[in-house]
PABA-317710 format. One record per residue (C-alpha): y, x, z; chain; residue in three letters; residue number from 1. Coordinates in steps of 0.1 Angstrom, whole numbers, plus 5000, padded with zeros to 4 digits. Last residue first. Layout:
<site py="Y" px="X" pz="Z" ch="A" aa="ALA" i="NUM"/>
...
//
This chain:
<site py="7996" px="3912" pz="6160" ch="A" aa="ASP" i="120"/>
<site py="8025" px="3935" pz="6168" ch="A" aa="VAL" i="119"/>
<site py="8039" px="3943" pz="6133" ch="A" aa="VAL" i="118"/>
<site py="8064" px="3970" pz="6135" ch="A" aa="LYS" i="117"/>
<site py="8102" px="3972" pz="6131" ch="A" aa="GLY" i="116"/>
<site py="8132" px="3979" pz="6110" ch="A" aa="VAL" i="115"/>
<site py="8122" px="4010" pz="6089" ch="A" aa="ILE" i="114"/>
<site py="8150" px="4015" pz="6064" ch="A" aa="ASN" i="113"/>
<site py="8140" px="4019" pz="6027" ch="A" aa="TYR" i="112"/>
<site py="8137" px="4047" pz="6002" ch="A" aa="ARG" i="111"/>
<site py="8118" px="4077" pz="6016" ch="A" aa="GLN" i="110"/>
<site py="8096" px="4056" pz="6038" ch="A" aa="SER" i="109"/>
<site py="8088" px="4033" pz="6009" ch="A" aa="PHE" i="108"/>
<site py="8073" px="4060" pz="5987" ch="A" aa="PHE" i="107"/>
<site py="8054" px="4076" pz="6016" ch="A" aa="SER" i="106"/>
<site py="8039" px="4043" pz="6026" ch="A" aa="TYR" i="105"/>
<site py="8030" px="4037" pz="5989" ch="A" aa="TRP" i="104"/>
<site py="8012" px="4071" pz="5988" ch="A" aa="ASP" i="103"/>
<site py="7993" px="4063" pz="6020" ch="A" aa="ASP" i="102"/>
<site py="7982" px="4030" pz="6004" ch="A" aa="LEU" i="101"/>
<site py="7970" px="4049" pz="5973" ch="A" aa="VAL" i="100"/>
<site py="7951" px="4073" pz="5996" ch="A" aa="GLN" i="99"/>
<site py="7935" px="4043" pz="6014" ch="A" aa="LEU" i="98"/>
<site py="7925" px="4029" pz="5979" ch="A" aa="GLN" i="97"/>
<site py="7908" px="4063" pz="5971" ch="A" aa="LYS" i="96"/>
<site py="7890" px="4063" pz="6005" ch="A" aa="GLU" i="95"/>
<site py="7878" px="4027" pz="5997" ch="A" aa="THR" i="94"/>
<site py="7894" px="3997" pz="6012" ch="A" aa="LEU" i="93"/>
<site py="7872" px="3973" pz="6032" ch="A" aa="THR" i="92"/>
<site py="7889" px="3977" pz="6066" ch="A" aa="SER" i="91"/>
<site py="7924" px="3975" pz="6051" ch="A" aa="VAL" i="90"/>
<site py="7933" px="3941" pz="6065" ch="A" aa="ASP" i="89"/>
<site py="7971" px="3936" pz="6065" ch="A" aa="SER" i="88"/>
<site py="7971" px="3911" pz="6037" ch="A" aa="SER" i="87"/>
<site py="7941" px="3891" pz="6049" ch="A" aa="VAL" i="86"/>
<site py="7954" px="3860" pz="6067" ch="A" aa="THR" i="85"/>
<site py="7989" px="3865" pz="6051" ch="A" aa="ILE" i="84"/>
<site py="7975" px="3860" pz="6016" ch="A" aa="ASP" i="83"/>
<site py="7985" px="3890" pz="5994" ch="A" aa="THR" i="82"/>
<site py="7950" px="3902" pz="5986" ch="A" aa="ASP" i="81"/>
<site py="7933" px="3869" pz="5978" ch="A" aa="GLU" i="80"/>
<site py="7965" px="3858" pz="5961" ch="A" aa="PRO" i="79"/>
<site py="7963" px="3886" pz="5936" ch="A" aa="LYS" i="78"/>
<site py="7991" px="3911" pz="5934" ch="A" aa="LEU" i="77"/>
<site py="7968" px="3940" pz="5935" ch="A" aa="SER" i="76"/>
<site py="7972" px="3978" pz="5935" ch="A" aa="SER" i="75"/>
<site py="7942" px="3978" pz="5959" ch="A" aa="LYS" i="74"/>
<site py="7961" px="3999" pz="5986" ch="A" aa="GLY" i="73"/>
<site py="7993" px="3979" pz="5979" ch="A" aa="LEU" i="72"/>
<site py="7975" px="3945" pz="5982" ch="A" aa="ALA" i="71"/>
<site py="7957" px="3955" pz="6014" ch="A" aa="ARG" i="70"/>
<site py="7988" px="3970" pz="6031" ch="A" aa="SER" i="69"/>
<site py="8012" px="3941" pz="6023" ch="A" aa="ALA" i="68"/>
<site py="8022" px="3933" pz="6059" ch="A" aa="ASP" i="67"/>
<site py="8040" px="3901" pz="6052" ch="A" aa="ARG" i="66"/>
<site py="8074" px="3886" pz="6044" ch="A" aa="GLY" i="65"/>
<site py="8077" px="3901" pz="6009" ch="A" aa="VAL" i="64"/>
<site py="8045" px="3912" pz="5990" ch="A" aa="LEU" i="63"/>
<site py="8044" px="3880" pz="5968" ch="A" aa="VAL" i="62"/>
<site py="8080" px="3889" pz="5957" ch="A" aa="SER" i="61"/>
<site py="8066" px="3918" pz="5937" ch="A" aa="TYR" i="60"/>
<site py="8067" px="3901" pz="5903" ch="A" aa="LYS" i="59"/>
<site py="8101" px="3885" pz="5909" ch="A" aa="THR" i="58"/>
<site py="8106" px="3848" pz="5916" ch="A" aa="GLY" i="57"/>
<site py="8126" px="3854" pz="5948" ch="A" aa="PRO" i="56"/>
<site py="8139" px="3890" pz="5950" ch="A" aa="GLY" i="55"/>
<site py="8116" px="3919" pz="5956" ch="A" aa="TYR" i="54"/>
<site py="8120" px="3941" pz="5925" ch="A" aa="ALA" i="53"/>
<site py="8154" px="3933" pz="5912" ch="A" aa="ALA" i="52"/>
<site py="8166" px="3923" pz="5946" ch="A" aa="VAL" i="51"/>
<site py="8162" px="3959" pz="5959" ch="A" aa="ASN" i="50"/>
<site py="8188" px="3958" pz="5987" ch="A" aa="LYS" i="49"/>
<site py="8166" px="3935" pz="6009" ch="A" aa="THR" i="48"/>
<site py="8137" px="3960" pz="6010" ch="A" aa="VAL" i="47"/>
<site py="8138" px="3964" pz="6048" ch="A" aa="ASP" i="46"/>
<site py="8106" px="3982" pz="6057" ch="A" aa="PHE" i="45"/>
<site py="8082" px="3970" pz="6085" ch="A" aa="ILE" i="44"/>
<site py="8055" px="3994" pz="6098" ch="A" aa="VAL" i="43"/>
<site py="8020" px="3979" pz="6105" ch="A" aa="GLY" i="42"/>
<site py="8003" px="4000" pz="6078" ch="A" aa="LYS" i="41"/>
<site py="8029" px="3987" pz="6053" ch="A" aa="ILE" i="40"/>
<site py="8051" px="3957" pz="6062" ch="A" aa="GLY" i="39"/>
<site py="8076" px="3943" pz="6037" ch="A" aa="ILE" i="38"/>
<site py="8109" px="3928" pz="6047" ch="A" aa="TYR" i="37"/>
<site py="8134" px="3908" pz="6027" ch="A" aa="ARG" i="36"/>
<site py="8166" px="3897" pz="6045" ch="A" aa="GLN" i="35"/>
<site py="8184" px="3864" pz="6038" ch="A" aa="PRO" i="34"/>
<site py="8162" px="3844" pz="6061" ch="A" aa="LYS" i="33"/>
<site py="8141" px="3814" pz="6049" ch="A" aa="THR" i="32"/>
<site py="8148" px="3826" pz="6013" ch="A" aa="VAL" i="31"/>
<site py="8148" px="3864" pz="6013" ch="A" aa="GLY" i="30"/>
<site py="8112" px="3864" pz="6027" ch="A" aa="ASP" i="29"/>
<site py="8120" px="3875" pz="6062" ch="A" aa="TYR" i="28"/>
<site py="8105" px="3843" pz="6078" ch="A" aa="GLN" i="27"/>
<site py="8070" px="3856" pz="6072" ch="A" aa="LEU" i="26"/>
<site py="8077" px="3885" pz="6096" ch="A" aa="LEU" i="25"/>
<site py="8080" px="3861" pz="6125" ch="A" aa="GLU" i="24"/>
<site py="8046" px="3846" pz="6117" ch="A" aa="GLU" i="23"/>
<site py="8030" px="3880" pz="6114" ch="A" aa="LYS" i="22"/>
<site py="8045" px="3889" pz="6148" ch="A" aa="THR" i="21"/>
<site py="8074" px="3912" pz="6148" ch="A" aa="PHE" i="20"/>
<site py="8083" px="3940" pz="6173" ch="A" aa="PRO" i="19"/>
<site py="8115" px="3960" pz="6169" ch="A" aa="ASP" i="18"/>
<site py="8105" px="3997" pz="6163" ch="A" aa="ASP" i="17"/>
<site py="8137" px="4010" pz="6146" ch="A" aa="ARG" i="16"/>
<site py="8138" px="4040" pz="6123" ch="A" aa="PRO" i="15"/>
<site py="8172" px="4059" pz="6122" ch="A" aa="PRO" i="14"/>
<site py="8192" px="4046" pz="6093" ch="A" aa="ASP" i="13"/>
<site py="8185" px="4059" pz="6058" ch="A" aa="LEU" i="12"/>
<site py="8209" px="4077" pz="6034" ch="A" aa="ASP" i="11"/>
<site py="8190" px="4078" pz="6001" ch="A" aa="VAL" i="10"/>
<site py="8192" px="4109" pz="5979" ch="A" aa="PRO" i="9"/>
<site py="8191" px="4101" pz="5942" ch="A" aa="GLU" i="8"/>
<site py="8159" px="4106" pz="5922" ch="A" aa="LYS" i="7"/>
<site py="8138" px="4092" pz="5951" ch="A" aa="PRO" i="6"/>
<site py="8112" px="4114" pz="5966" ch="A" aa="ALA" i="5"/>
<site py="8076" px="4104" pz="5959" ch="A" aa="PHE" i="4"/>
<site py="8064" px="4138" pz="5946" ch="A" aa="LYS" i="3"/>
<site py="8077" px="4156" pz="5977" ch="A" aa="GLY" i="2"/>
<site py="8111" px="4163" pz="5993" ch="A" aa="MET" i="1"/>
//
């Protein structure tokens, strides 16, 4: 299963490729809509079930409702990395940061359902 496999097996639904614009994805913040979605490398994961980590007011709630690739690659929760205008931009990430991003993608893909893709 790999180094990012969950301790307990997770029964995941088949991946979906529903298209979401960045503006549509913003609505899936657990407040505007009850679901919480996080994009990574353009793929959208449903993290709704993990309220402890991604619920309103939690440390990682700044990643919800956006493609959080930049912040995850940089291991950053700073506003300059989580702002929707730059959060999907990985063009300035180093090779090491891109590997960290790939590791996060692997981590999420083994735990959360894929519900769509970012189209803009």
